[in-house]
C-alpha positions in Angstrom: 0.0 0.0 0.0 1.4 3.4 -1.0 1.3 6.9 0.4 -1.9 8.8 -0.4 -2.2 12.6 0.0 -5.9 13.0 -0.4 -6.9 12.4 3.2 -6.9 14.8 6.2 -4.9 13.1 8.9 -4.9 13.7 12.6 -1.8 12.8 14.7 -3.2 9.4 15.8 -4.0 8.4 12.3 -0.5 9.6 11.1 1.3 7.5 13.6 -1.0 4.5 12.8 -0.3 4.9 9.1 3.5 5.2 9.7 3.6 2.1 11.8 1.2 -0.2 10.0 0.2 0.7 6.5 2.2 3.3 4.6 5.7 2.5 3.2 6.9 5.9 4.4 10.4 6.4 5.8 11.1 9.4 8.0 14.7 10.6 8.1 16.4 11.9 11.2 13.6 14.1 12.4 10.3 12.2 12.3 8.5 15.0 14.2 9.4 17.5 11.4 8.0 15.2 8.7 4.8 14.7 10.7 4.5 18.4 11.0 4.9 18.5 7.2 2.0 16.1 6.7 -0.2 18.4 8.8 0.9 21.5 6.8 0.4 19.7 3.5 -3.2 19.0 4.5 -3.9 22.4 6.0 -6.9 24.2 4.6 -6.2 27.9 3.9 -9.0 30.5 4.2 -9.5 34.1 3.4 -8.9 36.3 6.5 -10.7 36.4 8.9 -12.7 33.2 8.6 -12.6 30.7 11.4 -12.5 27.4 9.5 -8.8 27.2 8.5 -5.5 29.0 8.5 -5.6 32.7 7.5 -3.8 33.9 4.5 -5.4 32.5 1.3 -5.8 34.9 -1.6 -6.7 37.5 -2.5 -6.5 35.4 -5.7 -6.0 31.7 -5.7 -6.7 28.3 -7.4 -6.9 26.0 -4.4 -7.5 25.7 -0.7 -4.7 23.3 0.3 -1.8 21.3 -1.2 -3.9 18.1 -1.4 -6.5 19.8 -3.8 -4.1 19.2 -6.7 -1.6 16.7 -5.5 -3.2 13.3 -5.2 -2.6 9.9 -6.6 -5.3 9.5 -9.2 -5.3 13.1 -10.4 -7.4 13.1 -13.6 -9.1 16.1 -15.2 -11.1 13.6 -17.3 -12.9 12.6 -14.1 -13.6 16.2 -12.9 -17.2 16.8 -12.1 -17.9 20.5 -11.6 -21.3 19.8 -10.0 -19.7 18.3 -6.9 -17.9 21.4 -6.0 -14.5 19.7 -6.1 -11.5 21.9 -7.1 -10.2 21.1 -10.6 -6.6 19.7 -10.3 -5.5 21.8 -13.4 -4.4 25.4 -13.7 -3.8 27.7 -16.7 -0.2 28.8 -16.6 0.7 32.2 -18.0 4.2 33.0 -19.2 6.0 35.8 -21.0 7.1 34.8 -24.5 10.7 35.0 -23.3 10.0 32.3 -20.7 11.4 34.3 -17.8 8.3 35.7 -16.0 4.6 35.6 -15.7 2.1 38.4 -16.6 2.6 41.8 -14.9 -1.0 41.7 -13.5 -2.2 38.1 -13.6 1.1 36.6 -12.4 2.0 33.0 -13.3 -1.6 31.5 -13.4 -5.1 32.6 -14.2 -6.7 32.5 -10.7 -10.3 31.1 -10.6 -11.1 32.3 -7.1 -11.3 35.8 -5.6 -12.9 37.0 -2.4 -16.7 36.9 -2.3 -18.1 40.4 -2.1 -14.7 42.1 -2.2 -12.7 41.0 -5.2 -13.8 39.0 -8.4 -11.7 36.1 -9.7 -9.1 36.9 -12.3 -11.0 34.9 -14.9 -12.1 31.5 -16.2 -11.3 29.0 -18.9 -12.7 25.9 -20.5 -11.0 22.9 -22.1 -11.9 22.1 -25.7 -10.9 18.5 -26.5 -9.4 18.0 -30.0 -8.3 14.9 -31.7 -5.0 13.8 -33.4 -4.4 10.7 -35.4 -1.2 8.8 -34.5 -0.8 5.6 -36.4 -4.2 4.0 -36.5 -5.5 5.6 -33.4 -7.2 8.9 -32.7 -6.2 10.4 -29.3 -7.5 13.5 -27.6 -5.8 16.5 -26.2 -7.1 19.6 -24.4 -7.0 23.1 -25.8 -7.6 25.9 -23.3 -10.1 28.6 -24.2 -10.2 31.7 -21.9 -13.9 32.6 -21.4 -13.4 35.5 -18.9 -10.8 38.1 -18.0 -11.7 40.6 -15.3 -8.6 42.8 -15.3 -7.8 43.4 -18.9 -6.4 41.4 -21.8 -3.3 39.3 -21.5 -1.6 40.9 -24.4 0.5 39.5 -27.3 3.6 39.1 -25.2 2.3 36.2 -23.2 1.1 32.7 -23.8 -0.8 30.0 -21.7 -0.5 26.3 -21.1 -2.4 23.8 -19.0 -0.7 22.1 -16.0 -2.1 19.2 -14.1 -1.2 18.6 -10.4 0.5 15.3 -9.8 1.0 12.9 -6.9 4.3 13.9 -5.2 5.3 10.5 -3.8 9.1 10.1 -4.1 9.6 13.6 -5.6 12.0 14.5 -2.8 14.5 12.0 -4.1 15.2 14.2 -7.2 17.3 16.5 -5.0 19.9 13.9 -4.4 20.9 13.4 -8.1 24.4 14.8 -8.7 24.9 17.2 -11.6 27.9 15.2 -12.7 25.7 12.2 -13.2 23.5 14.2 -15.5 26.5 15.4 -17.5 27.6 11.8 -18.1 24.1 10.9 -19.3 24.2 13.9 -21.6 27.5 12.7 -23.2 26.1 9.2 -23.6 22.9 10.4 -25.2 24.8 12.5 -27.7 26.4 9.4 -29.1 22.9 8.1 -29.7 21.8 11.3 -31.5 19.8 12.7 -28.6 20.0 16.2 -27.2 19.3 15.9 -23.5 20.0 19.2 -21.6 20.0 20.5 -18.1 17.6 23.4 -17.6 19.9 25.8 -15.6 17.8 28.3 -13.7 18.4 31.1 -11.2 17.4 29.9 -7.7 15.3 32.8 -6.4 16.3 31.8 -2.8 20.1 31.8 -3.0 20.4 33.8 -6.3 22.7 31.2 -7.8 22.5 29.3 -11.1 21.3 25.8 -10.2 20.1 22.6 -12.0 16.4 22.7 -12.6 14.8 19.5 -11.2 11.1 20.1 -10.4 8.2 20.9 -12.5 7.2 19.6 -15.9 10.0 21.7 -17.6 12.5 21.5 -14.7 12.1 25.2 -14.0 12.5 25.0 -10.2 15.8 24.0 -8.6 14.8 22.9 -5.1 11.9 21.6 -3.0 11.9 24.8 -1.0 11.5 26.9 -4.1 8.8 24.6 -5.6 6.8 24.5 -2.4 6.9 28.2 -1.6 6.2 29.1 -5.2 3.1 26.8 -5.1 2.0 28.5 -1.9 2.2 31.9 -3.7 0.7 30.9 -7.1 -2.0 28.3 -6.2 -3.0 29.5 -2.7 -2.0 33.1 -2.7 -0.1 32.5 0.5 3.1 34.5 1.2 6.4 33.3 2.7 9.9 34.5 3.4 10.9 33.2 0.0 8.0 34.8 -1.9 6.7 37.7 0.1 4.6 39.5 -2.6 1.0 38.2 -3.3 -0.2 38.1 -6.9 -3.2 40.3 -7.3 -4.5 41.6 -10.6 -6.7 44.4 -9.2 -5.6 48.0 -8.4 -2.7 48.2 -6.0 -4.8 49.9 -3.2 -7.4 47.1 -3.3 -4.7 44.4 -3.2 -2.8 46.0 -0.4 -5.9 46.2 1.8 -6.9 42.5 1.2 -3.3 41.3 1.6 -2.9 42.8 5.1 -3.0 39.9 7.6 0.0 41.2 9.7 3.0 39.6 8.1 4.0 36.5 6.2 1.3 33.9 6.0 3.2 30.5 6.0 6.3 30.1 8.2 9.6 29.0 6.9 9.4 26.2 9.4 6.3 24.9 7.8 7.8 25.0 4.3 10.8 23.2 5.6 8.6 20.6 7.2 6.7 20.0 4.0 10.0 19.6 2.2 11.1 17.0 4.8 7.8 15.2 4.5 8.3 15.0 0.7 11.9 13.8 1.1 10.7 11.0 3.4 7.7 9.9 1.4 8.3 7.1 -1.0 6.5 4.3 -2.7 8.0 0.8 -3.1 7.8 -0.6 -6.6 6.4 -4.0 -7.0 8.6 -7.0 -7.5 10.1 -7.3 -11.0 12.2 -10.3 -10.2 9.5 -12.7 -11.5 9.4 -13.8 -15.1 6.7 -11.4 -16.1 8.4 -8.4 -14.6 11.7 -9.4 -16.1 10.2 -9.7 -19.6 8.4 -6.4 -19.3 11.6 -4.7 -18.3 13.4 -6.3 -21.2 10.9 -4.9 -23.7 11.1 -1.5 -21.9 14.8 -1.5 -22.6 14.7 -3.0 -26.1 12.3 -0.3 -27.2 14.8 2.3 -25.9 12.5 3.8 -23.2 15.4 3.4 -20.7 17.6 5.9 -22.6 15.7 8.7 -21.0 13.6 6.9 -18.3 16.8 5.6 -16.9 16.9 2.2 -15.1 20.4 3.1 -13.8 19.8 6.5 -12.2 19.3 5.8 -8.6 18.8 7.8 -5.4 19.8 6.6 -1.9 17.2 6.8 0.8 18.5 6.7 4.3 16.7 6.7 7.7 17.5 5.6 11.2 16.7 2.0 10.4 18.0 1.2 6.9 19.5 2.5 3.6 18.0 1.5 0.3 18.3 2.4 -3.3 15.4 3.7 -5.4 15.4 3.8 -9.2 13.9 7.1 -10.5 13.3 6.2 -14.1 14.2 9.7 -15.4 17.3 11.5 -16.6 16.0 14.9 -15.2 16.9 16.4 -18.6 15.0 18.4 -21.2 14.2 16.7 -24.5 12.4 17.9 -27.6 9.2 15.9 -27.6 7.9 17.1 -31.0 5.2 19.2 -32.3 2.4 17.2 -30.7 3.5 18.3 -27.2 4.5 21.8 -28.1 2.5 24.0 -25.7 3.8 27.3 -26.9 5.4 28.1 -23.5 9.0 28.6 -22.6 10.4 28.2 -19.1 14.0 29.6 -18.8 16.0 27.4 -21.2 13.1 25.0 -22.0 11.5 25.6 -25.3 7.8 25.1 -26.0 8.5 21.5 -27.3 10.9 20.7 -24.4 9.9 18.6 -21.4 11.8 17.1 -18.5 11.7 13.3 -18.6 9.0 12.4 -16.2 10.1 10.2 -13.3 8.1 7.0 -13.5 8.7 6.0 -9.9 5.3 6.0 -8.2 3.4 5.9 -11.5 1.8 2.6 -10.6 -0.3 3.9 -7.7 -1.3 7.0 -9.7 -2.6 4.7 -12.5 -4.2 2.2 -10.2 -6.1 5.2 -8.6 -7.5 6.2 -12.0 -5.0 9.0 -12.8 -4.1 10.3 -16.2 -0.7 11.2 -17.6 1.4 14.0 -19.2 1.5 17.7 -18.2 -2.2 18.4 -19.0 -3.7 14.9 -18.2 -4.4 14.2 -21.9 -3.2 10.6 -21.8 -5.7 8.2 -20.2 -3.4 5.2 -20.6 0.3 4.3 -20.8 -0.1 3.5 -24.5 -1.6 7.0 -25.1 1.3 8.6 -23.3 3.7 6.6 -25.4 1.9 7.7 -28.6 2.5 11.3 -27.8 6.3 10.7 -27.8 7.7 12.3 -30.9 10.8 14.4 -31.5 13.8 12.8 -29.8 11.6 10.0 -28.4 10.0 9.0 -31.8 12.3 6.0 -32.3 11.3 4.6 -28.9 7.6 5.1 -29.8 8.0 3.4 -33.1 9.9 0.5 -31.5 7.0 0.1 -29.1 4.5 0.1 -32.0 6.4 -2.7 -33.7 6.0 -4.9 -30.6 3.6 -7.8 -30.6 0.4 -7.1 -28.6 1.5 -9.5 -25.8 4.9 -7.8 -25.6 3.2 -4.4 -25.4 1.1 -5.7 -22.5 4.3 -6.9 -20.7 5.9 -3.5 -21.1 2.8 -1.7 -19.9 2.6 -4.0 -16.9 6.2 -3.3 -16.0 5.5 0.5 -15.9 2.3 0.0 -13.9 4.3 -1.7 -11.2 6.8 1.1 -10.7 
């Protein structure tokens, strides 16, 4: 049984889960990670309501981290009639890839403050079809239906992003830059162009390896977490102290005034510790079926980017174990089908960081969909979208016998 983020846990349930059910390893400070679970599940409310932590807004897209980061996240299954928050956002970026919109920020916020400030706008998804091989597969195209604070302008573009389950994501921090450079050199001999997305860490102001986000645009857990607090929840921190608000400055200033920063540095560090300590164990691949599935995975060339030899070491007070990440953390040109028109630092519109496959099994078994905007309902659909540098691996997959495709898919589902 793997870690699930969708439930609100009290301390007794947390300890019960740690001891009996969840394969979760806490490093040197278990109390910090437990505090991180509570912070991850905290519901944020507009000041000065009494049913949550103060600080949400004035514009936002969610109430808590778990609204978007669950195993099984799937916009196909979203039902607007049940009041559930949609686990997708419409990201906004300047055409140069270095900043968001001067008024709307990094996302189009769907929530304002009732009676005080309208939402920034709204959008719908129009599903289109593309034929790949003999199959028609769907993809979403965002259509903005409402903008309350002026047009975006020609200097910006938009792209859909789906929240994903964060199990094992903390292990990405431990991958050494020199390992990535060796992979780059190897891939060049194979005609691939894997690249590190070097970004400026807004916390330490240094150039760092981008590791987090679909285009590897964030260098650290601390940055990714605190940026999500700002963009999704409208919650300020020591790392991002300015709240995005598209209204006039005097309106925003009055609504933002809650007497200081809204989430503490301690809570951000606790969430980071929780994510570093939260892992899922892949199922056993030592049986004949698992071995054959892995063989087809490698023969198709999937492992050139979804590396079976890039490991992270997880250590706690009881044991040390090695976890395979099934990524190279590099940017690759994935072709026109996945071109979203949006740059992020050195990542071009067709570039995507190789998605780590560790933990994908629980996500799929929970009904989740795949790729940055949730367009792929199955592993096969996700593979079909692989073009550009990955087109040979896709074509190799298509040449497999049906029973061998099933074995390959089964291998991925057990990661």
